C-alpha positions, 0 to 999 in steps of 0.5 A, a space after each residue: 457507511 461508519 465512519 472508519 471505513 470512511 476514514 479507511 477510503 479517504 486514506 488510501 486515496 489520499 497515501 496513495 497521491 502523495 506515493 504518486 505525485 510528491 516522493 521521489 525516491 528512486 526506490 519505491 518501484 510501480 506500487 498499488 496500495 489494496 487496502 488499507 486498515 485501522 486500529 480501532 484506536 485510530 492509532 495504527 495504519 495497516 497499509 496493503 501495498 502489493 509491488 511489481 517486480 523480483 523479490 529484491 525490487 519488493 524489499 526495496 520497495 518496502 524499505 523506501 515505503 517504510 523510511 518514507 512513512 513520516 513525509 507521507 505521515 506529514 501529507 497525510 496531516 497537511 491534507 486531511 487536517 485530521 486531530 491525530 493522524 495513525 502511525 502507518 504500517 507498509 504491508 505486501 499484500 501477495 493477493 495480486 503476485 498469487 491471483 497471476 502465479 495460479 493463473 499461470 499454473 491452471 494456463 499450462 494445466 490447460 496447454 497439456 491437454 
């Protein structure tokens, strides 16, 4: 496993822990971190999140995550002791909601037959 992939896995695990155990923002709903992607120069980290709920819940949770990025970055620095801490960008991952929607469509088609 290369250095970048190992760092992405470690960052994903630690960010998930920080959000679930330390972040006390009530606007952050039920989220799952589905992936992380470091830039080649290790300056930026894209964090892909899946958020359960309606569109309002998703937008509110994403805004809260963006507002908490400094808190998360400080906690990451304390936990991982990285020389340079990347800037964190939270991005909504629609793959799970799309999968649920496809399953619902397939079930409806199956019932119609």
